[in-house]
C-alpha angles and dihedrals in degrees: 000000000000125000089251092054091048090051092050091048092049091048091049091048090049093050091046092050091048092050091047090050092049092049091049092050091048091051091049093050093046091050093048091046092050091048091049093050090048091050091049090049092051092047092048091050090048091052092047092047090051090049091051091049090052089049090061091047090051090064089072094055104035113102106224093221091061089067093061093094094057119106135184090248093224091300107139098207090065098044127094092234105032095174093055090045091057090054099041121017090202087070093057104119131160097176098232090134088073088072094066094098095050095089119167094014120112124225090244092055091050090049090052091050089050092051096041093089095042111149116184093190093068096029100245114151133139101003102142090251140100102204105306093336123093117256107164096193097137091046090052091049092049092051093044097048091044089062100034095049095038093112090059095043089053089049094056101265125141120213136183131183119215132185121209128188115224112217114136089314130025110260124185116239110233116237121213120217119349119017124230093256144096094231119068091199094064119083105169144014089236095058093064113073128179144109093257094059114111118205127189120187129192133176116253116189120196120194110218107194113323126034089247092055114073140150119223119222136175119222112207129192115195121188134173137165116260096162089219124046111229118234 
């Protein structure tokens, strides 16, 4: 083999080795980057899940009357009459001021009063009433979650809170009027499917008449990123 051939062979081997090294380094960096992104995603989901769990716990400690100063801030998807709110901001009303007189009663207790007369046969669920008497449990929950989950709403997340009665099978409790959500186009946790949806469930026992007689419910918070909240 001539000197020229040896030089060409050495140059080819050098280029091949360099290319192999570059490809190996690229694979290592891509793998490390993907692993890091996956770890960040898992950590973020863990933090959000923990926050949602704490949100449910907060319902037991929040005095309903403290929510009376909250307003929908001219955001139609929180207001009782979203169409009117879009036309005239002075008509934006969420109704939280009605909670002013419910001093010393937690949001969870109001929710349980609201659910105490639930009758699946006629489709009554969260209707802010206990029989003919007012029991604004759903209203209190709407006002509370609006404030508690405000960081996520501002970040482009949609959330909805569902209640399901556990009796043999899990049946969703119908909600009259406005849903406990920040997106008027969403009606149920179950209607939104996707791998990025986070769901947190917690037991919610409601005593009907005697302490030995109780209905078991599941409170579910579903949240997913939509990047822009629909109005």
